[in-house]
C-alpha positions in Angstrom: 16.5 105.4 43.1 13.8 107.5 41.5 10.2 106.4 42.1 8.4 108.4 39.4 8.9 107.8 35.7 9.5 111.0 33.7 8.6 111.2 30.0 9.4 114.0 27.7 7.5 114.2 24.4 9.6 116.0 21.8 10.1 116.6 18.1 13.2 117.2 16.0 14.4 120.8 15.9 12.3 121.9 18.9 14.3 124.4 21.0 11.9 124.3 24.0 12.2 120.5 24.0 15.9 120.7 24.0 15.8 123.2 26.9 13.5 120.8 28.9 15.8 117.8 28.3 18.9 119.9 29.2 17.5 121.1 32.5 16.3 117.6 33.5 19.7 116.2 32.6 21.5 119.0 34.7 19.2 118.2 37.6 20.1 114.5 37.3 16.6 113.5 36.5 16.3 110.4 34.3 13.7 110.6 31.6 12.4 108.8 28.6 12.2 110.7 25.4 9.3 110.1 23.1 9.7 111.7 19.7 6.3 112.4 18.2 7.8 113.1 14.7 9.2 109.6 14.6 6.2 107.8 16.2 2.5 108.7 15.5 1.5 106.7 18.6 3.4 109.3 20.7 1.5 112.1 19.0 -1.8 110.3 20.0 -0.5 110.1 23.6 0.2 113.8 23.6 -3.3 114.5 22.3 -4.7 112.2 24.9 -3.2 114.5 27.6 -5.1 117.3 25.8 -2.2 118.9 24.0 -1.3 119.3 20.3 2.2 120.5 20.5 5.4 119.6 22.5 7.3 119.7 24.7 5.0 117.8 27.1 6.6 116.5 30.3 4.9 113.8 32.3 5.8 112.9 35.9 3.6 110.3 37.5 0.1 111.7 37.0 1.1 115.3 36.4 1.5 116.7 32.9 3.0 120.0 31.9 3.2 121.6 28.5 6.2 123.8 27.6 9.2 125.1 29.5 7.5 126.9 32.4 7.6 127.4 36.2 5.2 124.5 36.4 7.9 122.4 34.9 10.2 123.4 37.8 7.6 122.2 40.3 7.3 118.9 38.4 11.1 118.5 38.6 11.0 118.9 42.4 8.3 116.2 42.4 10.5 113.9 40.2 13.4 114.3 42.6 11.4 113.3 45.7 11.3 109.6 46.8 
């Protein structure tokens, strides 16, 4: 059972977003997808984290923009109890 909720903010036709979701899926990490192009509220949430673009990945109280090494750290965090 995973303790931390993982949220991925995404848009349609976003290659980096697809990569983030693919890696999370391969690692067996469950996540909720929030598509900012379909819901303006999600765009506001992204901006609330201090970002304009996506992908933005949220694990607990940690937030990472893009497909980066920091994302890998976040995934390790998500896998821990």
